N, C-alpha and C positions, 0 to 999 in steps of 0.2 A: 440732749439736753447743751446748753452751748451758753457762753458769755461773750460777747461781741462788744471789743474797745472801740466807741465811736468817738471818744479825746480820750489821750492819753492821761492828759494831767502833765504834773512836771518830772516825777520819776515815779513810775508804779512798775512793779516787778512780781513776777511770782514768788513765796518763798513758803518755805515749810519750817519744823525747827531745824534744819542745818544738814551738811552735809560729812557727819561725825567719822572718824575712822580712818581719814585717810592725808591728815596731815604730814604724817612720815615720809609719805610721797609729792609733798609741796599742794597738796590740793587744798585750797580755802574751805571753809566750812560756811560760810555765808550764813544764811538764814534771816529770821526777823532781826530788825535793830530792838523791839521792845517785846519781848517775849511773850512775858505778863498777858499784855495786850492780845498777841496773837492765841494762845493759849485758851483766855477768854472767850475770846470770839469764837472760838472754835467750840466749845464746851455750850454757848448760847441758843448755836444751832442744831445741835446735840451731833457734831463729828469729834472724831479723835483728836486729839489735842496738837496733834503733830500733822494734821491733814493742811496740804497746800491752800493756801489762799493769798488775795493781792496785799502786797505793804503798798500803801500811797502816801506820798511825802510832799509837802507845803501846799501843793496845788492839786485837786482831787479830779479824778478823771470822771468820763459820761460813759457809762455800758448799759448794752441792749442785751436783754434776757430772751433766748429762741422758745423755752417754756417757762411756766412760771417757776419763780425760786423762791427760795427763803433765803433772806442775809440778817448779816447783825452788821454793824461797826462798833469798832471798839479802839480805844489809843486817843489821837487829839479827835477835838470836836470839830467837824465841819455842819456847816446847813448842808441839806440834800432834800433833793425831791424824788419823787416819783412819778413821772406822768404830768408833771406840773404843780402834785401836791405836795407840799412839806410834810415831812415822816420826823418820827424819832429814832435815828438809826442807833441808840445803845440799845433796842430791844426789836427780836426778830419780825420782820415785816416782808411784804411779799411783793417782789417784782413781778407783774403779769407776762404772761407770754406775748413779745413783739413791746412790751412798755421800756423805758430806759429810766435808769439810776442815773440823776445829776448831783455831783457835789458842787457847791456855792463855796462859801465864803470859810474862811480856818478861823476857829475864835481860840484856840489856844492845842498846845501841844504841836510837834513837828509831823508825826508818823500814826496814821490810822491802817489798822488790819481789817478788811472787807471779806467775811466769811462766807460762803456760801452751802446750805446744805448740799451734802454729798461731796463737796471739797473740788477742785480742782486739778482733775483727773489726767494733766500733761505726763508722758514717759518720765521716772524715774532716771537722772543718770547717777550712777554709786551710791544706788540706794536714798535717792533723795532730788525735791523737785525743786530744790530752790537754786534762784538764780543770782550767779555769781559773775556782775557785770565786768569786774576787774578782769577777771580770768578765760570771761567768756565761757562760763561753763552752767547748762541749765536748760530750762525751756526757751523756744524760741530761740536758738542758738546763742541764750548766756545775754542777750540783750533785754533792756526796757521795752516794756510794751508799746507799741504803737498802733494810730490807727488801723481797722481792719482787722486786728489779730483774733481768731478765735481758738477761744479756751475751753476743752470739753468741761463739764463738769460730771462728777461721778454717780452712781444710783444714789437717789435720796435714802437715808435711813436717818434713825433717830435715837439716841442714846438720853433718857433722860438723866443729869445728874447736876446735883447741886452747883452752883454757880458765887462767885464771891464777889465781891464791890469793884466799879471798874478802877484804874489808878489815876490817882491825885495827880494831875497832870501839874508841872512847874509854871511859873509865871514869871518869865523874864532870867529866869536863870533856876541851878539849883544845886545843894550841899550834897555832896557826893562822898557815901565813906568809903576809905582806902587802908586795906593793908601796907605797910613801908616792905619796901622790896620789891623783889629779891637781888637787886642790885646798887641799894642803899648806900652800900660802903664803899661805892666809887664816887660818893658825891662828896663836897666839901659840908663841914659840919654843921654850918645854919644850913645848908639846901632844903630841908627836910622843916624846918621851921617855917622858911619863906614858903614850902607849899602849903601848909599847914594854916597858914595866918593869912595868905593871900586869895585875891580874885582874881582869875582866870577869863579871858572872853574867847568865844567859837567864832574864828573867825571866817571870811568865804571861802576859806581854801583848805575845807572840811568837807568829808563826806561818806558815803557807807562805811570804807576802810580806816578812817581815822579822824579826828577834830582836831586841825592844826589850832593851837591855844597862844593867846597872848596876853604878857603878865610878866611880873617881875622872873627874871634871870634865873636858873638853877644849875650852879657850878659844879663842874665836874674837879677831882681833886686830879686828875691827870686826862689823858688821850678819852675822846667822847666816844670811839671806836672799841667794840667788842667781837668778840668770834662769836657770828650769829647762833641764837640759839630760840627756843621755842617764844611765842608771841600769845600768850593769851587773851581773849576778850578784857577788856579793863585795864589793860597793862599800859602805864605811862611810860613811854621812850622818851627818852631826853637826848636830842642831837648836838652838834655842838655849838649851836646857839644858846642853847638853855633853855630854849621856848618846849615846852614839853607837848606832846603828839599823843591823845585818848586813842588807842586803838579799838575800832568797833566790830563790827560782822563780820567785814568784809577784808577783815584782815590779812597781809602775807601772812605765811604760816611760821617763819623765822624772820629774826630781825638783827641788826649790828649795832644797834644803839642800847644802852643799857638802861633799865629799867626801875625807876625809884620809886614807884610804888603802883598797887593795884587796885582798881574800883572793887569794892562787894560784890558779890553775885546777884543780889535782893535790890540793889540801884542801877543796876545796867540796865532794866526798862527806864528807869526814871532819865538816864543819862541819852538814850534813844530817841527822845523826846524833847530833845533839845535842837536849837536852829542856829544859824548862823549870826552872831550879837547877842545872844544868851551868855550869863555868865556860868562859871564854874565855882564855886568854894571847894576845895578838899576839906575832910574829917577827918583825926587819926581815929583808926577802930583796930580793935583786937582780934584774931581769928576766931576766940569763943563768942564776941559779939556778932561777927560776919557770920557765922552758923545760927546762932539763935536768931538772928533778923531774915533769913530764906527761911526757916522753922516757921516765923510767923508769917512768911509771904505766903508760903506754899498750905500755910492752913486757912487765910484770908480764899486764897484762890479757890480751894474744895469748898468754900461756903460755910466751914466748919466756926463754930464760937469758942472762944478762950476762956 
């Protein structure tokens, strides 16, 4: 069984949950921008949560199934059709052998996960099937998919697990809870107040590596350079310009700018659904609040009730 890319859309890549464990060697993690929707999509078709799937950005692809394939889409809302008939992609649906799944207009959100029962069975690299376009690592030589690419699908299997609700998608922008630091002491006293009381725009110079934001400047106490250290996803780096950069899935492993705050894990899927032109407001959050938010999200994803 295989999936053939007829039309790739704007940016369609193969992603699993990331190439973890290699950052000390300078290897980026990559993985989905919205991990919640990736995991949910895989659960809905009976795959393990870390199975490889397609991440679709802003403009969706057109794909053809060589054999009947069970699929689902989670994350951003797109119009879609199979064989010319409109479908509800939020529930598992069949793409018959030789038929095409076409994505139409995007209605909300920026990125969707297309999961296929059996998962995309491209060869793993360093334990992952994720694509890092920046470092040219992963399937199809580390590039985005193009017309004519053929992706093998693994043997169909099904694990019946409970599934939670879809991610509540942003509409024009999002408030992202953030923990101060680790380098907040390198900024002027008013910088954190400015960060947590201002609105920033995601600029067109943003990508999977990071969102370059535009808004009130965050002033350093002295030099804007530091000895390079680790760059977790969600870090808010601030270069000499004072305009923050929100580091995302394809971030570099280390960076030489101080990090004034870090978006909490539970809000990273929401950040992953933002597009250029959307706004971000950062909301101060404690570590205890961050842990509780993640616990609630994990409970919701598993379909449990509290």
